[in-house]
N, CA and C atoms as an extended XYZ file, in Angstrom:
444
Properties=species:S:1:pos:R:3:atomname:S:1:resname:S:1:resid:I:1 pbc="F F F"
N        -1.360       24.822       10.486 N   UNK     1
C        -0.948       23.870        9.463 CA  UNK     1
C        -1.374       22.460        9.887 C   UNK     1
N        -1.847       21.709        8.939 N   UNK     2
C        -2.299       20.338        9.208 CA  UNK     2
C        -1.114       19.441        9.542 C   UNK     2
N        -1.396       18.436       10.322 N   UNK     3
C        -0.359       17.462       10.686 CA  UNK     3
C         0.084       16.688        9.452 C   UNK     3
N         1.356       16.323        9.428 N   UNK     4
C         1.867       15.503        8.337 CA  UNK     4
C         1.427       14.062        8.546 C   UNK     4
N         1.479       13.287        7.482 N   UNK     5
C         1.134       11.866        7.612 CA  UNK     5
C         2.080       11.163        8.563 C   UNK     5
N         3.339       11.560        8.572 N   UNK     6
C         4.280       10.943        9.509 CA  UNK     6
C         3.848       11.205       10.948 C   UNK     6
N         3.406       12.432       11.223 N   UNK     7
C         2.941       12.773       12.568 CA  UNK     7
C         1.658       12.024       12.925 C   UNK     7
N         0.866       11.699       11.916 N   UNK     8
C        -0.408       11.015       12.152 CA  UNK     8
C        -0.230        9.503       12.271 C   UNK     8
N         0.561        8.919       11.368 N   UNK     9
C         0.601        7.460       11.240 CA  UNK     9
C         1.813        6.778       11.869 C   UNK     9
N         2.888        7.512       12.081 N   UNK    10
C         4.127        6.837       12.475 CA  UNK    10
C         4.573        7.127       13.901 C   UNK    10
N         3.675        7.606       14.743 N   UNK    11
C         4.036        7.808       16.140 CA  UNK    11
C         4.146        6.446       16.827 C   UNK    11
N         4.913        6.358       17.901 N   UNK    12
C         5.072        5.062       18.580 CA  UNK    12
C         3.756        4.418       19.002 C   UNK    12
N         2.765        5.215       19.387 N   UNK    13
C         1.478        4.663       19.805 CA  UNK    13
C         0.634        4.206       18.624 C   UNK    13
N         0.745        4.895       17.504 N   UNK    14
C        -0.113        4.624       16.354 CA  UNK    14
C         0.466        3.586       15.414 C   UNK    14
N         1.766        3.588       15.236 N   UNK    15
C         2.459        2.715       14.279 CA  UNK    15
C         1.995        1.259       14.323 C   UNK    15
N         1.959        0.603       15.501 N   UNK    16
C         1.533       -0.812       15.523 CA  UNK    16
C         0.096       -1.012       15.037 C   UNK    16
N        -0.788       -0.081       15.359 N   UNK    17
C        -2.180       -0.177       14.916 CA  UNK    17
C        -2.278       -0.002       13.402 C   UNK    17
N        -1.503        0.920       12.870 N   UNK    18
C        -1.504        1.160       11.424 CA  UNK    18
C        -0.992       -0.083       10.696 C   UNK    18
N         0.032       -0.720       11.228 N   UNK    19
C         0.546       -1.952       10.612 CA  UNK    19
C        -0.526       -3.038       10.556 C   UNK    19
N        -1.249       -3.223       11.638 N   UNK    20
C        -2.328       -4.215       11.664 CA  UNK    20
C        -3.389       -3.853       10.631 C   UNK    20
N        -3.746       -2.574       10.571 N   UNK    21
C        -4.758       -2.131        9.607 CA  UNK    21
C        -4.270       -2.297        8.170 C   UNK    21
N        -2.989       -2.069        7.928 N   UNK    22
C        -2.430       -2.261        6.580 CA  UNK    22
C        -2.494       -3.732        6.183 C   UNK    22
N        -2.161       -4.609        7.097 N   UNK    23
C        -2.222       -6.045        6.814 CA  UNK    23
C        -3.666       -6.451        6.505 C   UNK    23
N        -4.602       -5.946        7.276 N   UNK    24
C        -6.019       -6.231        7.038 CA  UNK    24
C        -6.445       -5.700        5.679 C   UNK    24
N        -6.011       -4.489        5.338 N   UNK    25
C        -6.345       -3.896        4.043 CA  UNK    25
C        -5.831       -4.769        2.911 C   UNK    25
N        -4.591       -5.231        2.999 N   UNK    26
C        -4.027       -6.090        1.955 CA  UNK    26
C        -4.806       -7.400        1.872 C   UNK    26
N        -5.095       -8.002        3.010 N   UNK    27
C        -5.873       -9.250        3.023 CA  UNK    27
C        -7.233       -9.051        2.344 C   UNK    27
N        -7.904       -7.935        2.643 N   UNK    28
C        -9.210       -7.640        2.040 CA  UNK    28
C        -9.084       -7.448        0.531 C   UNK    28
N        -8.085       -6.704        0.124 N   UNK    29
C        -7.900       -6.440       -1.303 CA  UNK    29
C        -7.598       -7.732       -2.065 C   UNK    29
N        -6.744       -8.575       -1.512 N   UNK    30
C        -6.422       -9.841       -2.170 CA  UNK    30
C        -7.669      -10.715       -2.250 C   UNK    30
N        -8.420      -10.795       -1.163 N   UNK    31
C        -9.637      -11.614       -1.148 CA  UNK    31
C       -10.660      -11.131       -2.167 C   UNK    31
N       -10.703       -9.834       -2.431 N   UNK    32
C       -11.673       -9.257       -3.367 CA  UNK    32
C       -11.307       -9.470       -4.837 C   UNK    32
N       -10.084       -9.904       -5.112 N   UNK    33
C        -9.639      -10.054       -6.506 CA  UNK    33
C       -10.328      -11.230       -7.168 C   UNK    33
N       -10.580      -11.066       -8.474 N   UNK    34
C       -11.183      -12.145       -9.250 CA  UNK    34
C       -10.586      -12.139      -10.649 C   UNK    34
N       -10.941      -13.128      -11.435 N   UNK    35
C       -10.447      -13.222      -12.801 CA  UNK    35
C        -9.013      -13.711      -12.855 C   UNK    35
N        -8.444      -13.650      -14.044 N   UNK    36
C        -7.087      -14.155      -14.256 CA  UNK    36
C        -6.059      -13.342      -13.478 C   UNK    36
N        -6.141      -12.011      -13.569 N   UNK    37
C        -5.160      -11.203      -12.845 CA  UNK    37
C        -5.353      -11.345      -11.339 C   UNK    37
N        -6.599      -11.516      -10.901 N   UNK    38
C        -6.857      -11.743       -9.484 CA  UNK    38
C        -6.274      -13.056       -9.005 C   UNK    38
N        -6.359      -14.078       -9.852 N   UNK    39
C        -5.766      -15.377       -9.506 CA  UNK    39
C        -4.256      -15.248       -9.373 C   UNK    39
N        -3.643      -14.448      -10.247 N   UNK    40
C        -2.190      -14.237      -10.170 CA  UNK    40
C        -1.814      -13.520       -8.872 C   UNK    40
N        -2.618      -12.539       -8.492 N   UNK    41
C        -2.356      -11.821       -7.239 CA  UNK    41
C        -2.479      -12.777       -6.058 C   UNK    41
N        -3.552      -13.568       -6.052 N   UNK    42
C        -3.755      -14.508       -4.945 CA  UNK    42
C        -2.622      -15.532       -4.872 C   UNK    42
N        -2.192      -16.018       -6.024 N   UNK    43
C        -1.090      -16.977       -6.042 CA  UNK    43
C         0.203      -16.327       -5.552 C   UNK    43
N         0.477      -15.122       -6.026 N   UNK    44
C         1.681      -14.410       -5.583 CA  UNK    44
C         1.668      -14.163       -4.086 C   UNK    44
N         0.520      -13.767       -3.569 N   UNK    45
C         0.390      -13.496       -2.141 CA  UNK    45
C         0.575      -14.780       -1.336 C   UNK    45
N        -0.040      -15.847       -1.807 N   UNK    46
C         0.098      -17.136       -1.117 CA  UNK    46
C         1.550      -17.611       -1.162 C   UNK    46
N         2.209      -17.420       -2.301 N   UNK    47
C         3.608      -17.813       -2.437 CA  UNK    47
C         4.463      -17.078       -1.412 C   UNK    47
N         4.275      -15.768       -1.343 N   UNK    48
C         5.077      -14.964       -0.418 CA  UNK    48
C         4.793      -15.347        1.029 C   UNK    48
N         3.528      -15.503        1.382 N   UNK    49
C         3.200      -15.784        2.782 CA  UNK    49
C         3.477      -17.235        3.171 C   UNK    49
N         3.502      -18.149        2.201 N   UNK    50
C         3.761      -19.561        2.512 CA  UNK    50
C         5.240      -19.916        2.503 C   UNK    50
N         5.950      -19.453        1.469 N   UNK    51
C         7.344      -19.857        1.304 CA  UNK    51
C         8.329      -18.961        2.035 C   UNK    51
N         7.863      -17.833        2.472 N   UNK    52
C         8.737      -16.933        3.221 CA  UNK    52
C         7.969      -16.410        4.432 C   UNK    52
N         7.706      -17.293        5.400 N   UNK    53
C         6.935      -16.872        6.571 CA  UNK    53
C         7.586      -15.660        7.249 C   UNK    53
N         6.770      -14.708        7.599 N   UNK    54
C         7.279      -13.507        8.244 CA  UNK    54
C         7.765      -12.447        7.279 C   UNK    54
N         8.018      -12.835        6.024 N   UNK    55
C         8.550      -11.882        5.052 CA  UNK    55
C         7.570      -10.740        4.817 C   UNK    55
N         6.292      -11.068        4.646 N   UNK    56
C         5.312      -10.029        4.356 CA  UNK    56
C         5.235       -9.019        5.493 C   UNK    56
N         5.166       -9.508        6.737 N   UNK    57
C         5.078       -8.591        7.878 CA  UNK    57
C         6.315       -7.715        7.994 C   UNK    57
N         7.489       -8.307        7.842 N   UNK    58
C         8.708       -7.503        7.952 CA  UNK    58
C         8.820       -6.525        6.790 C   UNK    58
N         8.366       -6.943        5.612 N   UNK    59
C         8.387       -6.050        4.456 CA  UNK    59
C         7.410       -4.904        4.658 C   UNK    59
N         6.250       -5.204        5.194 N   UNK    60
C         5.273       -4.154        5.467 CA  UNK    60
C         5.826       -3.144        6.468 C   UNK    60
N         6.498       -3.632        7.506 N   UNK    61
C         7.133       -2.736        8.481 CA  UNK    61
C         8.170       -1.845        7.803 C   UNK    61
N         8.949       -2.426        6.901 N   UNK    62
C         9.976       -1.674        6.181 CA  UNK    62
C         9.352       -0.657        5.226 C   UNK    62
N         8.255       -1.051        4.590 N   UNK    63
C         7.639       -0.208        3.571 CA  UNK    63
C         6.792        0.933        4.128 C   UNK    63
N         6.205        0.757        5.300 N   UNK    64
C         5.244        1.738        5.792 CA  UNK    64
C         5.794        3.170        5.808 C   UNK    64
N         6.979        3.421        6.357 N   UNK    65
C         7.479        4.805        6.308 CA  UNK    65
C         7.667        5.318        4.872 C   UNK    65
N         8.068        4.436        3.973 N   UNK    66
C         8.234        4.839        2.574 CA  UNK    66
C         6.883        5.142        1.921 C   UNK    66
N         5.884        4.322        2.228 N   UNK    67
C         4.534        4.557        1.696 CA  UNK    67
C         3.988        5.890        2.204 C   UNK    67
N         4.185        6.143        3.482 N   UNK    68
C         3.735        7.404        4.067 CA  UNK    68
C         4.443        8.571        3.383 C   UNK    68
N         5.727        8.415        3.146 N   UNK    69
C         6.498        9.458        2.468 CA  UNK    69
C         5.962        9.728        1.064 C   UNK    69
N         5.625        8.672        0.337 N   UNK    70
C         5.094        8.827       -1.031 CA  UNK    70
C         3.689        9.427       -1.029 C   UNK    70
N         2.912        9.159        0.008 N   UNK    71
C         1.561        9.707        0.105 CA  UNK    71
C         1.535       11.144        0.622 C   UNK    71
N         2.617       11.561        1.261 N   UNK    72
C         2.658       12.889        1.901 CA  UNK    72
C         2.280       14.042        0.966 C   UNK    72
N         2.830       14.128       -0.261 N   UNK    73
C         2.436       15.264       -1.111 CA  UNK    73
C         0.943       15.248       -1.469 C   UNK    73
N         0.390       14.069       -1.607 N   UNK    74
C        -1.043       13.959       -1.896 CA  UNK    74
C        -1.861       14.413       -0.680 C   UNK    74
N        -1.395       14.029        0.510 N   UNK    75
C        -2.060       14.432        1.742 CA  UNK    75
C        -2.021       15.952        1.909 C   UNK    75
N        -0.855       16.537        1.663 N   UNK    76
C        -0.713       17.998        1.781 CA  UNK    76
C        -1.688       18.706        0.848 C   UNK    76
N        -1.764       18.250       -0.394 N   UNK    77
C        -2.675       18.867       -1.353 CA  UNK    77
C        -4.125       18.661       -0.931 C   UNK    77
N        -4.438       17.468       -0.481 N   UNK    78
C        -5.792       17.149       -0.025 CA  UNK    78
C        -6.212       18.057        1.131 C   UNK    78
N        -5.340       18.216        2.125 N   UNK    79
C        -5.703       19.016        3.299 CA  UNK    79
C        -5.820       20.497        2.951 C   UNK    79
N        -5.004       20.999        2.036 N   UNK    80
C        -5.115       22.409        1.665 CA  UNK    80
C        -6.294       22.660        0.733 C   UNK    80
N        -6.714       21.632        0.002 N   UNK    81
C        -7.847       21.801       -0.918 CA  UNK    81
C        -9.188       21.671       -0.205 C   UNK    81
N        -9.173       21.213        1.028 N   UNK    82
C       -10.407       21.113        1.799 CA  UNK    82
C       -11.293       19.951        1.404 C   UNK    82
N       -10.697       18.898        0.870 N   UNK    83
C       -11.478       17.729        0.478 CA  UNK    83
C       -12.078       17.015        1.675 C   UNK    83
N       -13.116       16.221        1.410 N   UNK    84
C       -13.800       15.515        2.490 CA  UNK    84
C       -13.309       14.082        2.650 C   UNK    84
N       -13.059       13.394        1.541 N   UNK    85
C       -12.669       11.985        1.595 CA  UNK    85
C       -11.329       11.782        0.902 C   UNK    85
N       -10.336       11.371        1.666 N   UNK    86
C        -9.002       11.181        1.115 CA  UNK    86
C        -8.984       10.047        0.087 C   UNK    86
N        -9.792        9.015        0.304 N   UNK    87
C        -9.869        7.909       -0.652 CA  UNK    87
C       -10.354        8.378       -2.013 C   UNK    87
N       -11.354        9.245       -2.043 N   UNK    88
C       -11.842        9.803       -3.307 CA  UNK    88
C       -10.755       10.634       -3.975 C   UNK    88
N       -10.071       11.431       -3.171 N   UNK    89
C        -8.979       12.254       -3.688 CA  UNK    89
C        -7.915       11.373       -4.343 C   UNK    89
N        -7.509       10.314       -3.643 N   UNK    90
C        -6.483        9.407       -4.182 CA  UNK    90
C        -6.972        8.716       -5.450 C   UNK    90
N        -8.221        8.274       -5.438 N   UNK    91
C        -8.775        7.561       -6.595 CA  UNK    91
C        -8.790        8.454       -7.835 C   UNK    91
N        -9.054        9.729       -7.661 N   UNK    92
C        -9.078       10.652       -8.798 CA  UNK    92
C        -7.682       10.865       -9.386 C   UNK    92
N        -6.671       10.558       -8.626 N   UNK    93
C        -5.274       10.670       -9.071 CA  UNK    93
C        -4.619        9.290       -9.118 C   UNK    93
N        -5.433        8.292       -9.449 N   UNK    94
C        -5.025        6.898       -9.367 CA  UNK    94
C        -3.729        6.546      -10.064 C   UNK    94
N        -3.561        7.004      -11.304 N   UNK    95
C        -2.325        6.680      -12.035 CA  UNK    95
C        -1.105        7.242      -11.321 C   UNK    95
N        -1.189        8.492      -10.938 N   UNK    96
C        -0.064        9.167      -10.288 CA  UNK    96
C         0.264        8.533       -8.935 C   UNK    96
N        -0.765        8.260       -8.146 N   UNK    97
C        -0.561        7.673       -6.817 CA  UNK    97
C        -0.011        6.253       -6.938 C   UNK    97
N        -0.581        5.454       -7.837 N   UNK    98
C        -0.121        4.065       -7.950 CA  UNK    98
C         1.327        4.009       -8.420 C   UNK    98
N         1.713        4.862       -9.338 N   UNK    99
C         3.112        4.866       -9.786 CA  UNK    99
C         4.053        5.302       -8.669 C   UNK    99
N         3.624        6.258       -7.866 N   UNK   100
C         4.455        6.690       -6.730 CA  UNK   100
C         4.660        5.528       -5.756 C   UNK   100
N         3.585        4.794       -5.458 N   UNK   101
C         3.690        3.677       -4.520 CA  UNK   101
C         4.459        2.502       -5.118 C   UNK   101
N         4.256        2.252       -6.409 N   UNK   102
C         4.972        1.144       -7.058 CA  UNK   102
C         6.469        1.395       -7.160 C   UNK   102
N         6.884        2.643       -7.124 N   UNK   103
C         8.318        2.915       -7.164 CA  UNK   103
C         9.025        2.276       -5.966 C   UNK   103
N         8.309        2.137       -4.866 N   UNK   104
C         8.878        1.497       -3.666 CA  UNK   104
C         9.078        0.003       -3.908 C   UNK   104
N         8.031       -0.673       -4.360 N   UNK   105
C         8.134       -2.125       -4.549 CA  UNK   105
C         9.034       -2.470       -5.727 C   UNK   105
N         9.053       -1.624       -6.739 N   UNK   106
C         9.984       -1.858       -7.852 CA  UNK   106
C        11.426       -1.852       -7.347 C   UNK   106
N        11.739       -0.870       -6.517 N   UNK   107
C        13.095       -0.790       -5.970 CA  UNK   107
C        13.397       -1.994       -5.074 C   UNK   107
N        12.439       -2.377       -4.276 N   UNK   108
C        12.652       -3.521       -3.384 CA  UNK   108
C        12.896       -4.799       -4.187 C   UNK   108
N        12.172       -4.965       -5.288 N   UNK   109
C        12.376       -6.152       -6.131 CA  UNK   109
C        13.765       -6.131       -6.769 C   UNK   109
N        14.238       -4.953       -7.130 N   UNK   110
C        15.568       -4.837       -7.741 CA  UNK   110
C        16.681       -5.249       -6.787 C   UNK   110
N        16.500       -4.959       -5.516 N   UNK   111
C        17.570       -5.241       -4.555 CA  UNK   111
C        17.357       -6.531       -3.762 C   UNK   111
N        16.232       -7.189       -3.985 N   UNK   112
C        15.936       -8.418       -3.257 CA  UNK   112
C        16.892       -9.540       -3.657 C   UNK   112
N        17.188      -10.376       -2.683 N   UNK   113
C        18.027      -11.547       -2.935 CA  UNK   113
C        17.203      -12.824       -2.790 C   UNK   113
N        15.895      -12.703       -2.910 N   UNK   114
C        14.991      -13.842       -2.763 CA  UNK   114
C        14.328      -14.133       -4.100 C   UNK   114
N        14.806      -15.125       -4.827 N   UNK   115
C        14.265      -15.431       -6.152 CA  UNK   115
C        12.759      -15.717       -6.163 C   UNK   115
N        12.250      -16.386       -5.140 N   UNK   116
C        10.821      -16.705       -5.091 CA  UNK   116
C        10.002      -15.413       -5.009 C   UNK   116
N        10.480      -14.470       -4.213 N   UNK   117
C         9.779      -13.195       -4.049 CA  UNK   117
C         9.835      -12.398       -5.346 C   UNK   117
N        10.996      -12.345       -5.955 N   UNK   118
C        11.163      -11.604       -7.211 CA  UNK   118
C        10.254      -12.183       -8.288 C   UNK   118
N        10.214      -13.506       -8.386 N   UNK   119
C         9.364      -14.159       -9.391 CA  UNK   119
C         7.889      -13.846       -9.136 C   UNK   119
N         7.466      -13.919       -7.884 N   UNK   120
C         6.073      -13.614       -7.547 CA  UNK   120
C         5.752      -12.158       -7.879 C   UNK   120
N         6.663      -11.251       -7.589 N   UNK   121
C         6.437       -9.831       -7.874 CA  UNK   121
C         6.338       -9.588       -9.381 C   UNK   121
N         7.242      -10.174      -10.112 N   UNK   122
C         7.215       -9.997      -11.573 CA  UNK   122
C         5.927      -10.531      -12.184 C   UNK   122
N         5.369      -11.576      -11.593 N   UNK   123
C         4.135      -12.165      -12.111 CA  UNK   123
C         2.939      -11.226      -11.970 C   UNK   123
N         2.971      -10.366      -10.976 N   UNK   124
C         1.827       -9.476      -10.746 CA  UNK   124
C         2.104       -8.013      -11.100 C   UNK   124
N         3.335       -7.678      -11.400 N   UNK   125
C         3.692       -6.267      -11.611 CA  UNK   125
C         2.923       -5.628      -12.764 C   UNK   125
N         2.662       -6.354      -13.831 N   UNK   126
C         1.996       -5.777      -14.997 CA  UNK   126
C         0.637       -5.175      -14.693 C   UNK   126
N        -0.106       -5.796      -13.804 N   UNK   127
C        -1.434       -5.306      -13.430 CA  UNK   127
C        -1.454       -4.625      -12.065 C   UNK   127
N        -0.293       -4.431      -11.487 N   UNK   128
C        -0.227       -3.900      -10.120 CA  UNK   128
C        -0.846       -2.516      -10.006 C   UNK   128
N        -0.658       -1.676      -11.006 N   UNK   129
C        -1.212       -0.323      -10.947 CA  UNK   129
C        -2.716       -0.323      -10.781 C   UNK   129
N        -3.394       -1.169      -11.534 N   UNK   130
C        -4.862       -1.190      -11.426 CA  UNK   130
C        -5.301       -1.775      -10.083 C   UNK   130
N        -4.528       -2.708       -9.539 N   UNK   131
C        -4.870       -3.263       -8.229 CA  UNK   131
C        -4.663       -2.212       -7.129 C   UNK   131
N        -3.608       -1.445       -7.235 N   UNK   132
C        -3.376       -0.376       -6.258 CA  UNK   132
C        -4.473        0.677       -6.373 C   UNK   132
N        -4.823        1.033       -7.598 N   UNK   133
C        -5.881        2.026       -7.782 CA  UNK   133
C        -7.191        1.558       -7.151 C   UNK   133
N        -7.482        0.273       -7.274 N   UNK   134
C        -8.697       -0.271       -6.668 CA  UNK   134
C        -8.659       -0.167       -5.145 C   UNK   134
N        -7.465       -0.201       -4.570 N   UNK   135
C        -7.311       -0.156       -3.116 CA  UNK   135
C        -7.289        1.261       -2.559 C   UNK   135
N        -7.154        2.262       -3.401 N   UNK   136
C        -6.970        3.634       -2.909 CA  UNK   136
C        -8.110        4.145       -2.023 C   UNK   136
N        -9.369        3.823       -2.303 N   UNK   137
C       -10.401        4.260       -1.355 CA  UNK   137
C       -10.186        3.699        0.054 C   UNK   137
N        -9.776        2.443        0.154 N   UNK   138
C        -9.495        1.857        1.476 CA  UNK   138
C        -8.258        2.499        2.111 C   UNK   138
N        -7.262        2.796        1.290 N   UNK   139
C        -6.057        3.467        1.803 CA  UNK   139
C        -6.453        4.815        2.396 C   UNK   139
N        -7.258        5.560        1.655 N   UNK   140
C        -7.716        6.861        2.150 CA  UNK   140
C        -8.503        6.739        3.442 C   UNK   140
N        -9.371        5.731        3.529 N   UNK   141
C       -10.138        5.503        4.752 CA  UNK   141
C        -9.225        5.177        5.923 C   UNK   141
N        -8.199        4.373        5.670 N   UNK   142
C        -7.250        4.025        6.721 CA  UNK   142
C        -6.565        5.281        7.251 C   UNK   142
N        -6.119        6.147        6.359 N   UNK   143
C        -5.457        7.383        6.779 CA  UNK   143
C        -6.420        8.240        7.591 C   UNK   143
N        -7.629        8.428        7.095 N   UNK   144
C        -8.587        9.284        7.790 CA  UNK   144
C        -8.993        8.723        9.145 C   UNK   144
N        -8.947        7.412        9.302 N   UNK   145
C        -9.247        6.792       10.597 CA  UNK   145
C        -8.354        7.373       11.696 C   UNK   145
N        -7.097        7.638       11.343 N   UNK   146
C        -6.140        8.160       12.320 CA  UNK   146
C        -6.040        9.680       12.274 C   UNK   146
N        -6.437       10.294       11.177 N   UNK   147
C        -6.302       11.739       11.039 CA  UNK   147
C        -7.444       12.503       11.697 C   UNK   147
N        -8.558       11.836       11.917 N   UNK   148
C        -9.727       12.530       12.484 CA  UNK   148
C        -9.801       12.412       13.980 C   UNK   148
């Protein structure tokens, strides 16, 4: 049986490296955004990282196990189907994967006590699914980096 994503990504030795790679992935995705919705994403990201220093890193640490949990069923299906590229697999199921991942941030926004963060999240939530879908090939590459 193939290793679970938790066994691959959340071990004490791997976890810190995965966090750094996740931060890099987010930075790359934000930098790649363009147009009106891209400007909103960049503004939201700048707001969060400027007005709440450390918030993004601590949130990423909190979210990583939840993200891995949401990706686990996709990983299981991918490994049993014998696919070659996890990013391609995720991209083909973009709507389903993005909604699974957004359920985490939606819940976090509901329970947040930080008005600036909530406002920034609400500003980008409408287009968040398409932004996550655009990132899925990189997400898949990140997972495979540690799975191989």
